[in-house]
C-alpha positions as CSV (number, residue, x, y, z in Angstrom):
1,X,87.0,21.9,108.4
2,X,89.4,24.4,106.9
3,X,88.7,23.0,103.6
4,X,85.1,22.6,103.8
5,X,84.9,25.9,105.1
6,X,87.0,27.5,102.0
7,X,85.2,24.8,99.5
8,X,81.8,25.9,100.4
9,X,82.7,29.5,100.0
10,X,84.3,29.0,96.6
11,X,81.3,26.6,95.4
12,X,78.6,28.7,96.5
13,X,79.6,32.1,94.8
14,X,80.5,29.6,91.5
15,X,77.1,28.2,91.8
16,X,75.3,31.9,92.4
17,X,77.4,33.2,89.3
18,X,76.3,30.2,87.0
19,X,72.7,30.1,88.3
20,X,73.0,34.3,87.2
21,X,74.8,33.7,84.0
22,X,72.2,30.7,82.9
23,X,69.4,32.4,83.9
24,X,69.8,35.2,82.1
25,X,71.2,33.1,79.0
26,X,67.5,31.2,79.5
27,X,65.5,34.2,79.5
28,X,67.3,35.9,76.5
29,X,67.1,32.6,74.3
30,X,63.4,32.6,75.7
31,X,62.9,36.4,74.4
32,X,65.1,35.7,71.2
33,X,62.3,32.6,70.2
34,X,59.3,34.9,71.3
35,X,60.4,37.4,69.1
36,X,61.1,35.1,66.0
37,X,57.5,34.1,66.0
38,X,56.5,37.7,66.7
39,X,58.6,39.0,63.4
40,X,57.7,36.0,61.5
41,X,53.9,36.9,62.0
42,X,54.2,40.5,61.6
43,X,55.5,39.9,58.0
44,X,52.8,37.9,56.9
45,X,50.6,40.6,58.1
46,X,52.3,43.0,56.3
47,X,52.3,40.6,53.3
48,X,48.9,40.5,53.3
49,X,48.3,44.2,54.1
50,X,49.8,45.2,50.5
51,X,47.8,42.7,49.0
52,X,44.6,43.9,50.5
53,X,45.0,47.4,49.5
54,X,45.4,46.5,45.9
55,X,42.7,44.0,45.8
56,X,40.3,46.5,47.4
57,X,41.6,49.4,44.7
58,X,40.9,47.1,42.1
59,X,37.4,45.8,43.2
60,X,36.9,49.4,43.0
61,X,37.9,50.3,39.6
62,X,36.6,47.0,38.2
63,X,34.2,45.4,40.3
64,X,35.9,42.0,40.7
65,X,38.8,40.7,42.4
66,X,42.1,41.0,40.8
67,X,44.0,37.5,40.4
68,X,47.0,37.8,42.6
69,X,49.1,34.6,40.6
70,X,49.8,33.4,44.1
71,X,49.6,30.0,44.8
72,X,49.3,30.6,48.3
73,X,47.0,33.5,48.8
74,X,43.3,33.4,47.4
75,X,40.7,36.1,47.4
76,X,36.9,35.4,48.1
77,X,34.1,37.9,47.8
78,X,32.0,37.0,50.3
79,X,32.0,34.6,52.9
80,X,30.1,32.0,51.0
81,X,32.5,31.6,48.6
82,X,34.9,30.2,51.3
83,X,35.2,26.9,52.0
84,X,33.5,25.4,54.7
85,X,35.9,24.3,56.8
86,X,37.9,26.9,56.4
87,X,34.8,29.7,57.0
88,X,34.1,27.6,60.5
89,X,37.5,28.4,61.4
90,X,37.4,31.9,60.5
91,X,34.4,32.1,62.4
92,X,35.8,30.3,65.3
93,X,38.9,32.7,65.4
94,X,37.7,35.5,67.3
95,X,39.0,37.9,64.7
96,X,43.0,36.9,65.5
97,X,43.8,36.5,61.9
98,X,45.5,33.3,62.3
99,X,43.8,30.2,62.1
100,X,45.2,26.6,62.5
101,X,42.9,23.9,60.1
102,X,42.0,20.6,61.5
103,X,44.3,19.2,59.0
104,X,47.5,21.3,60.6
105,X,47.2,23.7,57.8
106,X,48.0,26.9,59.2
107,X,46.2,30.7,57.4
108,X,46.4,34.2,57.8
109,X,43.6,35.8,56.5
110,X,42.6,39.5,56.7
111,X,38.9,40.9,55.5
112,X,38.3,43.2,52.8
113,X,36.2,46.2,52.5
114,X,34.6,46.0,48.9
115,X,32.2,48.8,49.7
116,X,28.1,48.9,50.1
117,X,28.8,46.9,53.4
118,X,30.1,43.8,51.3
119,X,33.2,42.3,52.7
120,X,35.4,39.9,51.2
121,X,38.5,37.9,52.5
122,X,42.0,37.3,51.5
123,X,43.3,33.9,52.7
124,X,47.3,33.0,52.9
125,X,48.1,29.0,53.4
126,X,51.6,30.0,55.4
127,X,52.4,26.4,56.3
128,X,55.3,26.4,53.9
129,X,56.7,29.7,54.9
130,X,56.6,29.3,58.8
131,X,60.4,29.5,59.4
132,X,60.3,28.7,62.9
133,X,57.6,26.6,63.7
134,X,58.4,24.2,60.8
135,X,61.9,23.9,61.0
136,X,63.1,22.4,64.1
137,X,66.8,23.2,63.4
138,X,66.4,26.7,65.1
139,X,65.2,25.0,68.2
140,X,68.2,22.8,68.3
141,X,70.3,25.6,67.3
142,X,68.9,27.7,70.4
143,X,69.7,24.2,72.8
144,X,73.3,24.6,71.5
145,X,73.4,28.3,71.9
146,X,72.3,27.2,75.5
147,X,74.7,24.5,76.4
148,X,77.4,26.5,75.1
149,X,76.3,29.2,77.5
150,X,76.2,27.3,80.1
151,X,79.5,25.9,79.5
152,X,81.2,29.2,78.7
153,X,79.1,30.6,82.4
154,X,80.9,27.9,84.3
155,X,84.2,28.8,82.7
156,X,83.7,32.6,83.3
157,X,82.1,31.9,86.9
158,X,85.0,29.7,88.1
159,X,87.4,32.7,87.2
160,X,85.3,35.5,88.4
161,X,84.7,33.1,91.7
162,X,88.5,32.6,92.3
163,X,88.9,36.7,91.6
164,X,86.2,37.1,94.7
165,X,86.9,34.4,96.9
166,X,90.5,34.5,96.6
167,X,91.2,37.7,98.9
168,X,88.8,36.4,101.2
169,X,90.6,33.3,101.7
170,X,94.1,34.4,101.8
171,X,93.0,36.6,104.5
172,X,91.2,33.4,106.4
173,X,94.5,31.0,106.2
174,X,96.8,34.3,107.5
175,X,94.7,34.3,110.4
176,X,94.3,30.9,110.6
177,X,98.1,30.6,110.8
178,X,98.6,32.3,113.9
179,X,101.5,33.8,112.7
180,X,100.6,37.4,112.4
181,X,103.3,39.9,113.5
182,X,103.2,43.6,113.8
183,X,106.9,43.4,112.4
184,X,106.1,41.5,109.3
185,X,102.8,42.6,108.6
186,X,101.6,39.2,107.3
187,X,98.1,40.0,106.6
188,X,97.4,40.6,102.5
189,X,96.8,44.0,101.6
190,X,93.7,44.6,99.2
191,X,91.9,47.3,97.7
192,X,88.1,49.1,98.6
193,X,86.5,47.3,101.6
194,X,88.5,44.3,102.0
195,X,91.8,46.5,102.2
196,X,89.9,48.1,105.2
197,X,88.8,44.9,106.9
198,X,92.8,43.7,106.3
199,X,94.1,46.7,107.8
200,X,91.5,47.0,110.3
201,X,92.5,42.9,111.6
202,X,96.2,44.0,111.5
203,X,95.7,47.0,113.6
204,X,94.0,44.7,116.2
205,X,96.3,41.6,115.9
206,X,99.1,44.3,116.5
207,X,97.7,46.3,119.5
208,X,97.0,42.6,120.8
209,X,100.6,41.6,120.6
210,X,101.8,44.7,121.9
211,X,99.3,44.4,125.0
212,X,100.6,41.1,125.7
213,X,104.3,42.0,125.2
214,X,104.1,44.9,127.9
215,X,102.2,42.6,130.2
216,X,105.3,39.9,129.7
217,X,107.6,43.4,129.8
218,X,105.6,44.2,133.2
219,X,106.1,41.0,134.8
220,X,109.6,40.8,134.1
221,X,110.2,44.3,135.2
222,X,108.6,43.8,138.7
223,X,110.6,40.7,139.2
224,X,113.8,42.7,138.4
225,X,113.3,45.9,140.2
226,X,111.6,44.2,143.4
227,X,114.6,42.2,144.0
228,X,116.8,44.6,145.7
229,X,113.6,46.0,148.0
230,X,112.5,42.8,148.9
231,X,116.2,41.6,150.1
232,X,116.3,44.7,152.0
233,X,113.5,44.0,153.8
234,X,114.4,40.5,154.0
235,X,117.6,41.7,155.7
236,X,116.2,43.8,158.0
237,X,114.0,41.0,159.2
238,X,116.5,39.1,159.8
239,X,118.5,41.7,161.8
240,X,115.5,42.4,164.0
241,X,115.4,38.9,164.8
242,X,118.7,39.0,166.0
243,X,119.5,41.8,168.0
244,X,115.9,43.1,168.4
245,X,114.1,46.3,167.0
246,X,114.7,49.8,166.2
247,X,113.1,52.6,166.0
248,X,115.3,53.3,162.8
249,X,114.2,49.8,161.3
250,X,110.5,50.9,160.9
251,X,111.7,54.2,159.2
252,X,113.9,52.1,156.6
253,X,110.7,49.4,156.0
254,X,108.7,52.2,155.4
255,X,110.9,53.7,152.9
256,X,111.3,50.4,151.4
257,X,107.4,49.8,151.0
258,X,107.0,53.2,149.5
259,X,109.7,52.7,146.7
260,X,108.3,49.0,145.9
261,X,104.7,50.7,145.6
262,X,105.9,53.2,143.6
263,X,108.0,51.2,141.4
264,X,105.1,49.1,140.8
265,X,102.7,52.3,139.8
266,X,105.4,53.3,137.3
267,X,106.1,50.5,135.6
268,X,102.2,49.4,135.1
269,X,101.9,52.9,133.7
270,X,104.9,52.0,131.3
271,X,103.0,48.4,130.5
272,X,99.7,50.4,129.9
273,X,101.1,52.7,127.7
274,X,99.7,55.3,129.5
275,X,100.3,59.0,130.2
276,X,103.1,58.9,132.5
277,X,103.2,62.2,135.2
278,X,106.2,64.3,134.0
279,X,107.8,67.1,136.2
280,X,111.1,68.9,136.5
281,X,114.0,66.9,138.3
282,X,117.5,67.7,139.2
283,X,119.8,64.9,137.2
284,X,122.5,65.2,139.6
285,X,120.4,64.8,142.6
286,X,119.2,61.6,141.2
287,X,122.4,60.5,140.2
288,X,123.6,60.9,143.8
289,X,120.9,59.2,145.7
290,X,121.2,56.0,143.2
291,X,125.4,56.3,143.7
292,X,124.6,56.5,147.8
293,X,121.8,53.3,147.4
294,X,124.3,51.5,145.6
295,X,127.5,52.3,147.3
296,X,125.5,51.6,151.0
297,X,124.7,47.9,149.6
298,X,127.6,47.2,147.2
299,X,130.4,45.5,148.2
300,X,132.9,46.1,145.5
301,X,133.9,49.4,146.1
302,X,132.8,51.0,142.7
303,X,134.2,54.4,142.2
304,X,132.1,56.8,140.3
305,X,133.1,60.4,139.0
306,X,130.5,62.2,138.5
307,X,130.7,65.3,135.6
308,X,126.9,66.6,135.8
309,X,126.0,70.3,135.8
310,X,124.3,70.7,139.2
311,X,121.6,73.2,137.8
312,X,120.7,70.5,134.7
313,X,117.0,70.0,135.1
314,X,115.2,67.1,133.3
315,X,111.2,67.0,132.0
316,X,110.9,63.4,133.4
317,X,108.8,61.1,135.9
318,X,111.4,61.1,138.7
319,X,110.8,57.7,139.6
320,X,111.3,56.1,136.1
321,X,114.4,58.1,135.8
322,X,115.7,56.9,139.2
323,X,115.0,53.0,137.9
324,X,117.1,54.3,134.9
325,X,120.1,55.3,136.3
326,X,119.7,52.8,139.0
327,X,119.8,50.4,136.1
328,X,122.9,51.6,134.4
329,X,124.9,51.9,137.7
330,X,124.2,48.3,138.9
331,X,125.0,47.0,135.1
332,X,128.2,48.7,135.7
333,X,128.8,47.3,139.1
334,X,128.1,43.7,137.8
335,X,130.0,44.2,134.5
336,X,132.9,46.4,134.7
337,X,136.2,45.0,134.8
338,X,137.8,47.7,137.4
339,X,135.7,49.1,140.1
340,X,135.7,52.6,137.9
341,X,132.6,54.2,136.7
342,X,132.1,57.6,135.1
343,X,128.8,59.4,134.6
344,X,129.3,62.8,132.5
345,X,127.4,65.3,130.7
346,X,128.2,66.3,127.1
347,X,126.4,68.6,125.7
348,X,122.4,67.1,125.5
349,X,123.5,63.7,126.2
350,X,124.4,61.5,129.7
351,X,127.0,59.1,129.3
352,X,127.8,56.1,131.3
353,X,131.2,54.6,130.4
354,X,133.0,51.7,132.2
355,X,135.9,49.3,131.3
356,X,134.5,45.9,130.4
357,X,136.8,42.6,129.5
358,X,135.6,42.2,126.1
359,X,132.8,43.3,124.0
360,X,129.9,41.3,123.9
361,X,128.7,39.9,120.3
362,X,125.0,39.8,121.8
363,X,122.4,42.3,121.6
364,X,122.7,43.5,125.0
365,X,119.5,45.9,124.6
366,X,117.1,42.7,123.7
367,X,115.0,41.6,126.3
368,X,116.1,38.6,128.3
369,X,119.9,38.8,126.9
370,X,122.4,38.3,129.5
371,X,126.5,37.7,129.8
372,X,127.5,34.4,131.2
373,X,128.9,36.3,134.2
374,X,125.5,37.7,134.7
375,X,123.0,36.3,137.4
376,X,120.1,38.4,136.5
377,X,117.1,38.0,134.2
378,X,118.3,39.9,131.2
379,X,116.2,42.9,131.8
380,X,117.9,45.9,132.9
381,X,119.3,47.3,129.8
382,X,115.7,46.6,127.8
383,X,114.2,48.2,131.0
384,X,116.3,51.1,130.5
385,X,115.6,51.6,126.5
386,X,112.0,51.4,127.1
387,X,112.0,54.0,129.8
388,X,114.5,56.3,127.6
389,X,111.8,55.7,124.7
390,X,108.5,56.8,127.2
391,X,110.3,59.9,127.8
392,X,110.8,61.2,124.1
393,X,114.4,60.6,124.1
394,X,116.9,58.6,122.1
395,X,119.9,56.4,123.1
396,X,123.2,54.8,122.2
397,X,125.3,51.9,123.6
398,X,128.7,50.8,122.0
399,X,131.5,48.7,123.0
400,X,134.7,50.3,121.6
401,X,138.6,49.1,123.2
402,X,137.0,47.5,125.9
403,X,135.0,50.4,126.7
404,X,131.3,50.0,127.3
405,X,129.1,53.3,126.8
406,X,125.5,53.8,127.0
407,X,124.7,57.4,125.8
408,X,121.5,59.4,126.7
409,X,120.0,61.9,124.3
410,X,117.5,64.2,125.9
């Protein structure tokens, strides 16, 4: 199906170019033939006009027609002196000044003004002078030229059709390959309208790929972030079943429900690349809340050293900022060699540091990448990087001397 479609485009363009060239060639050859006949007749007419002028002058002077000493041109004082067959042909010519005798003899004639309303005739038997009509080699030459023009037209049309159609074929093949990526810009680049079309296709594919990637990230993010709230709800349900219902259980479950709703909302906005509402957030307060949350749910007794200005405020979305610090703290709890995490402010950056057993050779910031000891889905740090980028901030991860350090530059 693919070859058939491409061949039809090439064949159609080739046929159109060949037809156009052949048509123009045939037209010009036809015009050349017509012009050759016209030029031949004009030359003979001019020749006769010259002798007409000379004969009329001589007749006015001497009273008789001169002897032209030309075997193919004859002068006649009146129509009665004309040969009968020639006279009949002239009568039937309707003033065309060109006649064909029954014996296929070709004549050109003109009338002579001899004065006193007397008209003579000058007749030229031009059969041997008709180069075009009597020389078939000229038509053979025209036919040969037509064949050569056709062959040249096919060759040039093939070259031109390749130059015209190849960009379309390349664009079609690239689209059909299904391997278009925003990272490689795999669609070929062209000039003019085809370039605009290729760029438009590339942009559309890039937007589609980004949308699919955001959808995939959203699914993974929701699964990653809702595990803890769902676990809390599950534990509360089991606790209520054991000891009965308390008013504090409802408060806790409402809080967890609101947290889940807020988390899904901001993750959905992040996935849709929508504008996320930002406001001034007290960084230390959000860090303390995250530390307390993990302290209540953590059995590892992580010691956290917090060195952040209590007056430091950042323009960010509170829910996303809370997700960011919670994921970094959870990452330290799960992977730190010792139960020690340091969170400190340095100039215009926030640094999370903890000791690790050994540096990882993997790209820890990529989606789905996790260590062998991890029981997660490898989404935490990847989500952190996307949140940082959505705020317009920068980040840096280093693993030096068994120290894991994640810096955020706001």
